[in-house]
C-alpha positions as CSV (number, residue, x, y, z in Angstrom):
1,M,10.9,12.9,-8.6
2,D,7.8,12.8,-10.8
3,K,6.5,16.3,-10.2
4,G,3.3,15.6,-12.1
5,K,2.5,12.7,-9.8
6,E,3.5,14.6,-6.7
7,A,1.1,17.5,-7.7
8,S,-1.7,15.0,-8.3
9,F,-1.3,12.9,-5.2
10,A,0.6,14.9,-2.6
11,G,-1.0,17.3,-0.1
12,T,-4.6,18.1,0.6
13,T,-7.6,19.7,-1.0
14,A,-11.1,20.7,0.0
15,V,-13.2,17.7,0.9
16,R,-14.7,16.3,-2.3
17,P,-18.6,16.6,-2.6
18,E,-19.0,12.8,-2.6
19,H,-16.9,12.4,0.6
20,Q,-18.4,15.1,2.7
21,I,-18.8,14.3,6.4
22,D,-20.9,15.7,9.2
23,Q,-18.3,17.7,11.1
24,T,-20.5,18.3,14.2
25,S,-21.0,14.5,14.5
26,L,-17.3,13.8,14.0
27,E,-16.3,16.4,16.6
28,A,-18.7,14.8,19.2
29,W,-17.1,11.4,18.5
30,M,-13.6,12.8,18.8
31,Q,-14.5,14.4,22.1
32,A,-15.8,11.1,23.4
33,H,-13.1,8.7,22.0
34,V,-9.8,10.5,21.3
35,E,-7.7,11.0,24.4
36,G,-6.7,14.7,24.8
37,Y,-8.8,16.0,22.0
38,Q,-9.6,19.7,22.0
39,G,-11.3,21.5,19.1
40,P,-12.1,23.5,17.1
41,L,-11.7,21.1,14.2
42,T,-10.8,21.9,10.5
43,V,-11.1,19.1,7.9
44,D,-9.6,18.7,4.5
45,Q,-8.9,15.7,2.3
46,F,-5.7,14.1,1.1
47,K,-5.4,14.0,-2.7
48,G,-4.1,10.4,-2.6
49,G,-5.8,7.3,-1.3
50,Q,-7.3,5.3,-4.2
51,S,-9.3,3.0,-2.0
52,N,-10.2,4.6,1.3
53,P,-10.8,8.4,1.5
54,T,-8.3,9.9,3.9
55,Y,-8.7,13.3,5.7
56,R,-6.5,15.7,7.6
57,L,-8.0,16.8,10.9
58,Q,-6.4,20.0,12.3
59,T,-6.9,21.3,15.8
60,P,-4.9,24.0,17.6
61,G,-2.9,21.5,19.6
62,R,-2.5,18.4,17.3
63,N,-3.2,17.2,13.8
64,Y,-4.8,13.8,13.1
65,V,-5.6,11.6,10.1
66,L,-9.0,10.0,9.5
67,R,-9.3,7.1,7.2
68,R,-12.7,5.8,6.2
69,K,-14.5,3.3,4.0
70,P,-15.9,5.0,0.9
71,P,-19.6,5.5,0.6
72,G,-21.6,3.5,-1.9
73,V,-21.8,-0.2,-2.8
74,L,-18.6,-2.0,-1.8
75,L,-17.1,-5.3,-2.8
76,K,-17.2,-7.8,0.0
77,G,-14.0,-7.7,2.2
78,A,-12.7,-4.6,0.5
79,H,-11.9,-1.3,2.3
80,A,-11.2,-3.0,5.6
81,V,-10.3,0.1,7.7
82,E,-10.9,-2.0,10.8
83,R,-8.0,-4.3,9.8
84,E,-5.7,-1.3,9.2
85,A,-6.4,0.1,12.6
86,R,-5.9,-3.3,14.3
87,V,-2.6,-4.1,12.7
88,M,-1.1,-0.7,13.3
89,A,-2.2,-0.6,16.9
90,A,-0.7,-4.1,17.5
91,L,2.6,-3.2,15.7
92,G,2.8,0.0,17.7
93,T,3.1,-2.1,20.9
94,V,6.5,-3.4,19.7
95,G,7.9,-0.1,18.5
96,F,7.4,-0.7,14.8
97,A,7.2,2.5,12.7
98,V,3.4,3.1,12.6
99,P,1.3,6.1,13.7
100,R,-0.6,5.9,17.0
101,I,-4.2,4.8,16.6
102,Y,-6.6,6.8,18.7
103,G,-9.9,5.0,17.9
104,L,-12.0,3.0,15.5
105,C,-15.6,3.8,14.8
106,T,-17.9,1.0,13.4
107,D,-21.1,3.1,13.7
108,D,-22.2,4.2,10.2
109,S,-24.4,7.0,11.7
110,V,-21.4,9.1,12.8
111,I,-20.0,10.1,9.3
112,G,-21.7,7.6,7.0
113,S,-19.2,4.7,7.1
114,W,-16.6,3.1,9.4
115,F,-13.4,5.0,10.1
116,F,-10.4,5.3,12.3
117,V,-8.4,8.2,13.6
118,M,-4.6,8.1,13.9
119,D,-1.7,10.5,14.7
120,M,-0.5,12.6,11.8
121,I,3.2,12.1,11.3
122,E,5.2,15.0,10.0
123,G,7.9,14.1,7.6
124,R,8.7,13.5,3.9
125,V,6.9,11.4,1.4
126,F,8.8,10.3,-1.7
127,W,6.7,9.5,-4.8
128,D,9.2,7.2,-6.4
129,A,12.0,5.0,-5.3
130,S,14.8,6.9,-7.0
131,F,14.9,9.5,-4.2
132,A,15.9,12.1,-6.7
133,D,15.2,14.9,-4.3
134,V,18.0,13.9,-1.9
135,P,21.8,14.1,-2.5
136,Q,23.1,11.4,-4.8
137,N,25.4,10.0,-2.1
138,E,22.4,9.6,0.4
139,R,20.0,7.8,-1.9
140,A,21.2,4.3,-1.2
141,L,20.7,5.0,2.5
142,Y,17.0,5.8,1.9
143,M,16.7,2.6,-0.1
144,D,18.3,0.7,2.7
145,A,16.0,2.2,5.3
146,M,13.0,0.8,3.4
147,N,14.8,-2.6,3.1
148,A,15.5,-2.7,6.8
149,T,12.0,-1.6,7.7
150,L,10.4,-4.4,5.7
151,A,12.9,-7.0,7.1
152,T,11.9,-5.8,10.6
153,L,8.2,-6.3,9.9
154,H,8.8,-9.8,8.6
155,Q,10.5,-10.7,11.9
156,V,7.8,-9.5,14.2
157,N,6.3,-12.3,16.3
158,Y,2.7,-11.9,15.2
159,T,1.3,-14.3,17.9
160,A,3.0,-12.3,20.7
161,I,1.2,-9.1,19.6
162,G,-2.2,-10.7,19.3
163,L,-2.4,-11.2,15.6
164,S,-2.4,-15.0,15.4
165,D,-5.9,-14.8,13.8
166,Y,-5.1,-11.9,11.4
167,G,-5.0,-14.3,8.5
168,R,-4.9,-18.0,7.6
169,P,-1.4,-19.3,8.0
170,G,-0.1,-21.1,4.8
171,G,-1.5,-21.1,1.3
172,Y,-1.4,-17.3,1.1
173,V,-0.2,-17.0,-2.5
174,A,-2.6,-19.6,-3.8
175,R,-5.5,-17.9,-2.0
176,Q,-4.4,-14.5,-3.3
177,I,-4.3,-15.8,-6.9
178,N,-7.8,-17.3,-6.5
179,R,-9.1,-14.1,-4.8
180,W,-7.9,-11.7,-7.4
181,S,-8.6,-14.0,-10.3
182,K,-12.2,-14.3,-9.1
183,Q,-12.6,-10.5,-8.6
184,Y,-11.2,-9.9,-12.0
185,L,-13.4,-12.4,-13.7
186,E,-16.5,-11.3,-11.9
187,D,-16.2,-7.6,-12.7
188,E,-17.8,-7.7,-16.1
189,L,-18.2,-4.0,-16.2
190,A,-14.4,-3.4,-16.2
191,G,-14.0,-6.1,-18.9
192,R,-11.5,-8.8,-19.8
193,Y,-7.9,-8.6,-21.2
194,P,-5.8,-11.3,-23.0
195,A,-2.6,-10.9,-20.9
196,M,-4.6,-11.0,-17.7
197,D,-6.5,-14.1,-18.8
198,K,-3.1,-15.8,-19.5
199,L,-1.8,-14.9,-16.0
200,V,-5.0,-16.3,-14.4
201,E,-4.1,-19.7,-16.0
202,W,-0.2,-19.5,-15.6
203,L,0.1,-18.6,-12.0
204,P,-1.6,-21.5,-10.3
205,A,0.5,-23.9,-12.3
206,H,3.8,-22.4,-11.1
207,L,3.3,-22.0,-7.3
208,P,6.4,-22.3,-5.0
209,T,6.6,-25.5,-3.0
210,T,7.3,-23.9,0.4
211,E,6.0,-20.8,2.2
212,D,6.8,-19.0,5.4
213,V,4.2,-17.0,7.3
214,T,4.7,-13.5,8.7
215,I,2.8,-10.2,8.9
216,T,2.8,-8.9,5.4
217,H,2.0,-5.3,4.4
218,G,0.8,-5.9,0.9
219,D,1.6,-2.5,-0.5
220,F,5.1,-1.7,0.7
221,R,6.6,1.0,-1.4
222,A,8.2,4.4,-1.0
223,D,5.1,6.5,-1.2
224,N,3.4,4.5,1.6
225,M,6.1,5.6,4.0
226,I,6.8,8.8,5.9
227,F,10.5,9.5,6.2
228,H,12.2,11.8,8.7
229,P,12.3,15.4,7.5
230,S,16.1,15.3,6.9
231,K,17.4,11.8,7.6
232,P,17.2,8.4,5.8
233,K,14.9,7.0,8.5
234,V,11.3,5.6,8.1
235,L,9.1,7.2,10.7
236,A,5.8,5.6,9.7
237,V,4.5,2.9,7.3
238,L,1.0,3.7,6.1
239,D,-1.8,2.1,4.0
240,W,-2.2,-1.3,5.7
241,E,-5.5,-2.2,3.9
242,L,-3.9,-5.3,2.1
243,S,-2.0,-6.5,5.2
244,T,-2.5,-10.1,6.5
245,L,-0.6,-13.1,7.6
246,G,1.1,-14.1,4.4
247,D,4.3,-15.1,2.6
248,P,7.1,-12.6,3.4
249,L,8.8,-13.4,0.1
250,A,5.7,-12.3,-1.8
251,D,5.6,-9.1,0.3
252,F,9.2,-8.4,-0.4
253,A,8.9,-9.2,-4.1
254,Y,6.0,-6.6,-4.4
255,H,8.4,-4.1,-3.0
256,A,11.3,-5.2,-5.2
257,M,9.0,-5.0,-8.2
258,M,10.2,-1.4,-8.4
259,F,13.3,-2.6,-10.2
260,R,11.1,-3.9,-13.0
261,M,8.4,-1.2,-13.2
262,P,8.7,2.0,-15.2
263,P,8.8,5.3,-13.3
264,D,5.2,6.2,-14.1
265,I,3.8,3.1,-12.5
266,L,4.3,2.6,-8.7
267,G,7.3,5.0,-8.9
268,G,9.3,2.2,-10.4
269,I,13.0,2.6,-11.3
270,H,13.3,0.3,-14.3
271,G,15.3,2.1,-17.0
272,V,17.0,4.4,-14.5
273,D,20.8,4.3,-14.6
274,L,21.1,2.9,-11.1
275,R,24.9,3.4,-10.7
276,A,24.7,7.0,-11.8
277,A,21.7,7.7,-9.5
278,G,23.6,6.2,-6.5
279,L,21.1,3.4,-6.1
280,P,21.7,-0.4,-5.5
281,D,20.6,-2.8,-8.2
282,E,18.1,-5.6,-7.7
283,Q,20.7,-8.2,-6.9
284,A,22.2,-6.1,-4.1
285,Y,18.8,-5.1,-2.7
286,V,17.7,-8.7,-2.6
287,K,21.0,-9.7,-0.9
288,A,20.5,-7.1,1.8
289,Y,17.0,-8.3,2.6
290,C,18.2,-11.9,2.7
291,Q,21.1,-11.0,5.0
292,R,18.7,-9.3,7.4
293,T,16.2,-12.2,7.4
294,G,18.7,-15.1,7.5
295,R,18.1,-16.3,4.0
296,T,20.7,-17.4,1.4
297,G,18.6,-16.2,-1.5
298,I,15.1,-16.2,-3.1
299,A,14.8,-19.0,-5.6
300,D,11.3,-18.1,-6.8
301,L,11.8,-14.3,-7.0
302,D,10.7,-14.2,-10.6
303,F,7.4,-16.0,-9.9
304,Y,6.7,-13.8,-6.9
305,I,7.3,-10.6,-9.0
306,V,4.9,-11.9,-11.7
307,F,2.4,-12.7,-9.0
308,N,2.6,-9.2,-7.6
309,M,2.3,-7.6,-11.0
310,F,-0.8,-9.7,-11.6
311,R,-2.2,-8.7,-8.2
312,F,-1.5,-5.0,-8.9
313,A,-3.2,-5.3,-12.3
314,A,-6.2,-6.8,-10.6
315,I,-6.3,-3.9,-8.2
316,L,-6.2,-1.5,-11.1
317,H,-9.0,-3.5,-12.8
318,G,-11.0,-3.0,-9.6
319,I,-10.3,0.8,-9.6
320,K,-11.4,0.8,-13.2
321,G,-14.7,-0.9,-12.2
322,R,-15.2,1.6,-9.4
323,V,-14.8,4.5,-11.8
324,L,-17.4,3.0,-14.0
325,R,-19.7,2.6,-11.0
326,G,-19.1,6.1,-9.7
327,T,-17.6,4.9,-6.3
328,A,-13.9,5.6,-6.9
329,A,-12.3,7.5,-3.9
330,S,-9.7,9.5,-5.8
331,A,-9.9,12.2,-8.5
332,N,-7.0,10.3,-10.1
333,A,-8.8,7.0,-10.1
334,E,-9.7,7.0,-13.8
335,D,-6.0,7.4,-14.8
336,M,-5.0,4.6,-12.4
337,G,-7.7,2.3,-13.9
338,N,-6.6,3.0,-17.4
339,R,-3.1,1.6,-16.5
340,F,-4.6,-1.9,-15.9
341,S,-3.9,-3.3,-19.3
342,R,-0.3,-2.0,-19.4
343,V,0.5,-3.6,-16.1
344,A,-1.0,-6.9,-17.2
345,D,1.2,-6.7,-20.3
346,I,4.3,-6.0,-18.3
347,A,3.5,-9.0,-16.0
348,W,3.0,-11.4,-18.9
349,G,6.2,-10.0,-20.4
350,Q,8.1,-11.2,-17.3
351,V,6.8,-14.7,-18.0
352,E,8.0,-14.5,-21.6
353,G,11.3,-13.0,-20.5
354,R,10.6,-9.5,-21.8
355,H,11.3,-6.2,-19.9
356,A,9.0,-3.5,-18.7
357,N,7.9,-0.9,-21.2
């Protein structure tokens, strides 16, 4: 495990000055909207959460998590906490691994921005996909638990749980390329970069010809899950801000991107001796997902991985812009934003047949 990253992102700290909330107002809302709520309330802030500030709410009987839109000027469509709350509430009705949603507040006067409150799940968070903190002979089981969880998500009948309007079916990848390209090009403060400019041109010219539609998470990786305290079981999938109706293969490729990312970016495992670490390789991991979802393979996997690297680079570019505007949610945002150019280089390297560095 990357202990430096764990120290930077794991756990809680005092609420940062720019994210202070009116605790009296919050308590009144909790009393009125959260079933079984009983104070007194203690509030601190999770260190992680690049986009939406996230808080731990402690009471004598139960702990909760509050996730809110950040204060300040926001990009249109970003920080959609209401979508996160909606998709988790819907998935909870079919037993998918998500926390219970207690309520959504769309009244800015309560704490200054929209927020939702959910159950706090106690368990383990792993900050990279090597699972170095568990015995070597168990690591493949933890990897397989992630694989199975994502395969299960992609087989949920989204219409049956009321999410038929959660996104536009079809054309997901093309729309995503257009969205992130536009956001990148319009953010003049964060600046342009040659590899990113090349990706903006290359991706639309190499789109897959077919596309399935499922619920997609959009940011499915080890540190966005809570595992059972002692077993290779996923108890909860978190951070649904980028979820929509989309292409499951794009969603899986984002997750599988860990095999081509270095350990200091998204907890990647590129360069790790997988056999010695007790981990499956990319081919075996893809095969397991395909078996669970009834596929024979993923012909366009390389394209989907380049697409996801591009999208992640665009997200980092946006974080860089928020740092420059003074609206970034995390104390680690500046470091994240500075990785933008490196991720763009890795993505273009995939196109040219080079490896991560």
